[in-house]
N, C-alpha and C positions, 0 to 999 in steps of 0.2 A: 209649857212648851209653846214656843212660837207658832202661830198660826200659819199654815201653808200659804203659797200664793198660786193663783190660778193662772197658768199660761198654755199656750199651745206647745207642743212637744217641741217644734222648731224654735219657738220663743225661749224656752227653757234651755235647750242645746246652746243656742247663740250666746244667753247671758252666762251660763256655765264657762265657755269658751273663753268670753271676754275677762274673766277673772282669773285664769289659770297663770301662775308665775314660775319661773324656774331660776333656780339659786346654784351657784356654784363660786367657792373662795370668797363667800360672804357678799357677793354681787348678785343683786336681786334684780329681775326685769320680768315685764311680761312675756308670755311664751308665744303668743301670736300675734302678728303684725297686722292681721286682716284677713280678706277673703277674697279671692279671685273666682268670678263666678260667670256662667253663661246661663239665663234662665229660659226655662221652657215649661211646658204643661205640667211636667212632673214635679216642679221646685219653685214656681213663680208664686203660687198663693201660700206655700208654706216657709221655706227657708228664705225665699225672696221678700215676703213680707216682713219675716223677723229680722233680717238684716237692714231692710228699710226703717223698721220702727227703732232699731237698736244701733243705728249707723254710728251714733256718737261712742259707742262702747267697742264697736269693732268694725272698722272701715271697710267698705265693699269695693272692690275695683273690677271694672266690666273687662272680661276677656274676649279675644276674637278666635282662639281655637283652643279646646279642651286639653289637647296633648301639651300645647304650650302653655297653659296656665301651670300645668304640674312641673314643668321645668322651670318656670319662674321661681315656684316654691323651693324647688331643690337647689337653685342657685342662690337663693336667700340663706337657706339652711346652712348650706355648706360655708358661706360667707360669715355666718355667724357662729362657726364652729358647733354646729348643730344646737345652739343654745336659743334658737327661736326658729318659728316655722310660719308658714301660710296654711290657709285652708282653700279647698278647691271644691265648688259644688257645679253640679251639671243636672239636666233632666235625665229621665230614663232613656233607654237606647242608643242611639249613636254617641249622644252627648256623652254618656257613661263610658261607653266602650271606647270612645277616643282617648280616654284617660290613661287606658292600661299601658301603653307604652310608657307614658310619663311615670306610673306606678312602678313598672320593672326597673326604669333607671334608678328612682328613688331608692328602692330596695337593694340593689345590686351596689349602690354605693354607700349604703348604710346612712341615708340621709331622712330626716324627719319631714314627713308631709301628711296632711290629713284630708282624706278623700271623702265627699259627703255626695254621692250620687243619688239621685231619686230612684226609687224602685217601684214595682206595679203595686197595685191595691192589695192590702193586707185582706180586706173585707171580700175581694175576688167577685163582688156583685157586676161590675162592668166588664169583666174579661170576655176576650181577650182585648187588653187595652191596646191603643196604638203603639207600635215600635215593641209590642212584647213578644219575646221568645216563647214558643210554646213545645214543651218539652212533653211527649206523649205520655210518658211513664213517670213523671215528676211534675207535679204542680207547684212544687216549693221553690223550683229552680227558675232563674232568671238570667239575663245577660251579666248581670252583677256577679254572678259566680265565677266569671272568667277574671275577677280580681284576686280570688283567694291564693293562686300559686305566686303571684308578684307582690301580696301584701304580708307585711309581719303580723297583721293583726286583721281579722276581718268578723264583721258582725252584721246582722240584719235586725233593726229594731221593728218586731212585729207588734208590740204592744206598748203603750206608753211608759208603762212602769219599767219596761226593760231598759230604758234611757239610762238610768242611773249606772248600772253594770257594764253597759256598753261605753260610756263617755269615760268612766274612772278607769277601765282596762285599757282603753285608747291612750289616755294620757301616761299612764303606767309604761307602755311601749315606747311611745314618742320621746320620753325623757330619759330613757335607759340606754346609755351609749353602747351597751353590748347587743341590745335588742332592736335598735331602733330601724327605720325604713318607713315604707309607705303603710298607713292605716286606714282602712276603709270601713267606713260605718253607712250601709245600704238604709235609706229612709223610705219606706212606701209613701207614696204621695198624699194618701189620705191620714196615714199616721202623722204625718208631719203637722197637719192643721188639727189634729184632735186635741181638745183641752185636758189638762190634768192637774191634779194637786201637786205642787212641787215644794217638796221640803226646802225651807230655806237654808239651810246647810248645805245643800246641794249648789246653792248661787252665792257662797261666800267665797271670797278670795281663797285661793288653795296653792301653796307653794310646793313645788317639786324639787327637793334638793339633788343634787349631782355630787355625790361624794368621791373623792380620789381615793381609789382603792389601791391600797399597799401590797406589795408582793408578800407571799408567805415566806417566813423567816428561811425555811428549809431549802425552798426554791432559789431565794436568793443566795444562800451559802454556795448552793451546787452551781449556780451561774458563775460566781466570783471563782470557784475552783476550775470550772471549765476555761474562762477567759484567761485564767492565770497561767494555763498550761498551753494556750494557743500559740503557734508561731507567726500565723498570718491571718489576724482576725479583721473582718469587715464588717462595717455596719450598712444596712439596707433599711433607710428611713422611708416610712409610708405615710398616708394621710393621718394616721393617728397621732404622729408627732404634732402636727398642725392643728387638729382639733382639740388636743387636750393642752395647747398653748405651750408646748414644751421645746420649742426651739432654742430658747436662751438656755435651758438645761443639756439639750444636746451639745450646743456648742462649748458649755462648760466641761461635760464629760469628754469630748473629743480632745479640748485642750489639756484636760488632766492626763488622759490615757495615751494619746497619740495614733489611736484608731481611726483609719479613713472612713469616709462617708460617701456612699452613693445613694439614688434616690430612684423611687418608683415614680409613676406619673402623678398620683396623688400627693405624693409626699416632696415633689419637685419644689425647691426653696427651702426645705425645713432647715439647710445650711446654705448661708450665703455662697454664691459661687466663687468669690475672690478669697475664701478662706483657703488656706494651703492645702488642707486634707479633704477638700471637697471636690469629688470625683465627678460629679454631675449624674447624668442617667445611667440605668443599668438594664440589661437584658436586650430583647429584641430591637428595642429603639435606644440602645445604650450609647455611651460615649466609648472612644479607645481605653481612656482611664479606668473607668467604671468596668468595662468587660474584661479587661487584662486582669485586674485585681481578683474581679469575682472568679477568674479562670483557676487562680492559684490560691484562695483563701481556703484555710483548713478550719474556720470558724466563722459562721455568719449569723450575726445578731440581726433577726428582723425586728423592727420596731413600729408597731401601728400598721403592719402590711398584710393584706390577705393573699398574698403571694399568687398572684395571677400568672397565666403562661407568658405573658409579654415580659413580666418581672424576671422569670427564670429561663426566659429564652426557649421556652418549651422544654423544660428541665434539661437545658445544655449548657447554662451558664457555668455552673459551680462543678469544676471537675477534679478535685482534689479528692483521691479515692477514699480519703477517711474523713471527708467534710462533715461537720456537725453544725446544727441549727440551735440557737436559743430565740425564741418567740415571745417578745413582749407584746401582750396585746390585752384588751379588756373582754375579749370573746374568746371562748375556750375552743370554739371550732376553729378559729384560725391559729391559736397559740399551738395546736396540736400537729399542725401541718409539718410535713418533712421529718417526721419523726423527732422533731424538736423538742428542746426541753419549754414546758409550758410556763412561762413567767407571768402569770395572769396579774394584771394591774394597770392603773393609770401610767401612761408614758412619763409624764414628769416625776411623779413620785419614785417610779422605778429608776429612771436615770440617775436622780439624785441620790438613791440608796445605793446603786451600783458604784457610783462615783466615790461615795464616802468608804465604802468597804474595800473597793479597790486601792483607794489612795491610803488608807490604813495598812494595807498590805504591801504596801510601796511598788504596787504594778505600774508598768509602762509597757505599752506595745514594743516588740524589738526594733531597735534602731534601724535597721537595714531595711525593714518593711515600712516603716514610717517614712524614710528618705525615698524610697521607691515610689511611694504614693504621692509625695510632694513634687517629685519630678514629674511622674505621669499627669498631676494635675496642670502644672505649668505648661506642658507640652500640649494638652489638651486646649487650654486658655489659647494658646497661639493658633491652633488649628480652628477654633470658632473665629476668631478674628479674621483669618484668612477666607473663611466660607462666607461670612455675612459682609465683607468689605463691599463697598459700593464698586459698580462697575457701569460701563456704558452699553452694557447689554440691552436688546430690543428682541422681544419683550423681556421684562424684568426676571431675573431668577428668584425664585421662591426664598432662598435663604438671605438675599440681601433685603427683601420685604421684611423678614423677620428681624433683620439687624436694625432696620429703620424703626420698625414698631418697638423693639426692646429700648432703643435710646428714647423714645417719646415717652416711655412708660417712666423711666428714671426709676426711682426707689418705691413711689407709692401707687404709681399705676398698676392695673390688673389686666393681663391679657386672658382672653377668654376663646376657647375652641373645643372642638368634641371629636369631630370626624374627618377622615380622608387622610391626604398625605400630610396636612400641616401638624397634627398631634407627635407623629413620630419625629419631624423635623423640630418641632418646638423643645420637645423632650431632650433632644440633643444639643440644640444651639442656643436656648435661651439663658440668658446669665442673670441667675436670681439675686437681687439687689435688696430686695425687703426683710429686714431680720425677722419679722412675724411670719414670713413664709405666706403671705396672702397676694402675693403679686403674680401667681401664677395658677390659672384656673382652668385645666383641661380636664374635660369629662370624658374619661377612659375606662371607666368600669364598664358602661354599658356602649360606649363610642357611638351615641345617638345623633344621626344627622338631623338637624334642625333644633338642637339644643343651643346653639350659640345666641342667638338674638333673645329668645327669652329667658335662658340663663343670665345673659349679662343684665336684663332688667331686674332679675331677683339680687343679683350682686349690687347693682346700684342702689337698690331699695336699702339694702342691709349696709352699704358704705356710701352714702352720699357724698362725703368727702373725697373720695377718690375716683380718679379717672378710670373709665372702662374701655378698654380696646378690645373690640371684637373682630377675630379674625376668622372669615366664614368664605367657603369656596362656592363656585357657582352651583356646584349639584346640591349642595344643602340649603342654599338660599332657593332654589326653586322648590324645595320640599317643605320650608316652612320659614316664609319670611314674613308672614301676617303679622306677626307681633310687633313689628315696626311700627304699626298704625297705633298699637298701644303705647310704645314709648311717645310718640307724637302727642296723643291724647293726655297722657299724664305728665307731659314736660320731663321727660327722663332723658338727660344727656348721656349718649352714647357716641363712642367713635367706631364705626363700622368699617373694617377694610375688607371689600368685596373681591377676592380674588378670581378672577376669569381665568381659568386655564383649560377651557373647552370640555369639560366633562368631569369624568371620576378619575383624577389624577392618581389616586394611590392604588385604587383597583386596576386602573389600567398597567401601571407600573408592575403589580404583582402577577396581572395575567401575562404580560410580556416575559416575567421571570419563570412563569409555568409553560411556556411555550404557545400560549394561545393568542398572541398578537393583539392583546388588547380588545378582543372581541366584546363589543356590546358597552364599552365604557367612553367612547369618544362622542362628544355631542355634534354629529354630522345628520346632515339630511341625506338619506339614501336615494340614489336615483336609479331607475331602471330595475329594480328590486335587487340591487347589488348587496352583498355584505358589508356591514360598517365594521371595518377592522383598523386598526391604528397603527402600530408599525412592529417590527421584530429586530432584536439585536441592535436597536438604536437607529433602525433604518425606516423612514416614513414611507409607509406601503402606498402606491397609487391605487385608490378606490373610486368607485364612481359616486362619489358623496361630495357635499361641501359644507362650510360651517353654517350652522344655525343662524340665522339673523335676529338675534336675542339681543335687545339693548338693556342691559341689567342698569344702568345709570337712569334710565326714562323709567324702569319699572321701580326704582327705589324713590325716585321723585313722585311718582304718582301715589305713594302711600304717605306722602307729607314730608319726607325728609330732605334736608338740605343735601345737596349731591354735589362731588367734585370728582371730575376725571384726572387721573394722573397716569401719565405715559413713561415718565423716567423718573429715575431714583430722586432726583433733586425735586421733581414736582411733588413725589409723595412723601419726601421729608417737609417740604414746605407747607403742605396740605394738612399734615400732622400737627406742626407748629401753630399753623393759623388756628385750627380748631379746638386748642386745647381747653379754652374757656368757652366753648358752645354752650348754650342754655337748652340745647334739644339735641335729638339722634342727626348725626353726619355720616353720610355713606362716602368713602372714597373708593373709587371702583379704578382696579388696576389689574393690566393682563400679565399673566406670567408664562414661562415657557414650561409646558407640560413634560418635557422631556429632560429638563435640566433639575433633576431632582438631588437631594443630600444623600450621599452613600451611606452604606450600613457599615459599622464599625465593629465588627465581631460579633453581631447580634443575630440570631436566627429565629423564626417563628414558624410553627409547622404547619403547614397547609398541604395536604395531600395533592399529588401530581395523579393524573390518569395512568394506570398501570399498563394499559393497552392502547397504543394510538397509531396511526399511520403517519403521523407528523413528525419529522426527525426532531423538531425543537421540542415537541413534547417528550419525545422519547430520551432527549440530552436532560431535560428538565427532571425526568422521572430519576435518572441515575444520580443527579445532583441532590435531590430529595433523600434517595436511600442513603447516600453517603453522609448526609448531614443528621440522619437518625440514628447513625452508629453513636454520636456523641450524648444521645438521652440516656438518662438513667433515672432510676427511682432513688430517693433519699430515705434510706432505711437504716443507717447507723444510728444508735440512740446515744444521746448524750452522757 
């Protein structure tokens, strides 16, 4: 037997993580690209020392904000199709709890990230420790227990020998496409520094194979039967199509069957926009083409989607009384939604199997339905071109900003966004040109304000050959722009388009639609204690307030980025062209009209309106809300 090696718990963990590999389709690569960390009293002598000692095995990068570090890891994992990950470590206390929002985002989006927060002393001699939560009835609890509901796996290593099971189970979850998300291993600060006799087998390279699961033959046969009897079949492509690298398989399936495709936020770009049967977005932020066909579809084939309420327009999108669902997914939880036929399996393998079986049966979607889809797609293409066309408007319209960024991205650029009015407008207007589906990166599982810049850093680390264009509003900029300094420090080239629309444009529009006059959403300075209102019915209200004197360009420059101010669409397009080859972060500041938004195209999202109010605008909004709810339904028909 080979003699064990003596290491601290932290050193053993770092050496273990450095040699973990992942393999799919015969391609083998390291799973972890490195660690982002902020060191404090809880991890500087344990994990900090271990990463310093083994930096040649696993690079350590300094973060500026704990939540942002996890967003970087999420952006990286998504761009790598969940075949790679980053580690994030912080000290105990506020450093640890700052990562909780990032953990929630990763788990909601099913993205692998490994979190290593420090924890209070396992030995308990110095209790209470600085920043320790004291729970009077439970001495085993710390702030890290807050990670439990937002982690796919949680463990706390209280003794050195527990490291083996914790690390191996963490890797199992991280590399399982049906289980993955945030994985948290809490490490008491004394345990991190304790020595242990480490079995050498634990430190040897280990390969985690991701096998493409085929569908059950009985389920496949039933799916073929259901599709064969459908008169108006529709595909809803989700993120699973892209994660499983099934975009080519989807295109071949559509070519063979004539079934049209619409897309979720995570699945945007699964089929390039110029394909004749590509309908674009569906649901609350859907296109006319997608929502019209969704309304009439009698069979919906969901591929790699978790069926969020935005995708189903709060269960109002699919109106055929006998509509049925087939759900292709690696996760049984998602595959069973809407009483659908669970077609469990890898998206690429399932699509290939379905195409072969349907072709053997001589199946093709009814001609009238296919022709209608092609016509709706062509009309929607013309609508988008009209909406994004450059104008002389001052300030700029958000739609034309999106058009300029779309052109600058070309086929290989990546647009990044997460929250506000921009995700809905992007979902509708973006023309997907990348055949791999990697040109559109909008985080809308959690819709976390502040994701944009750190997420973009992770994307660029995963795909350094691509241009990353970050669309970010002024509201989210003020929440989490600090990681721009990390991009400067690491020499990471990002093109950040900072859109100043004077506040929370999306929620302002939502508030006005609910009769609340944009209350609390406009960035204004209140005078004489007056209320900060916005507008109602498109009319700007005269209020005792004035615009905040915030200089976003100066703010970005203070963080070390190159800054360009663009006032016209020509200046914006010129700035995008001139910075295409920048070797560091560039911030282009543009002002847009907060009242000139992209209209809805048949989509609805349920947001309750006050049932009792003295305001006639609220009363009217309540009536509209009650009317829209009549279209909601539970999808209960079994396939």
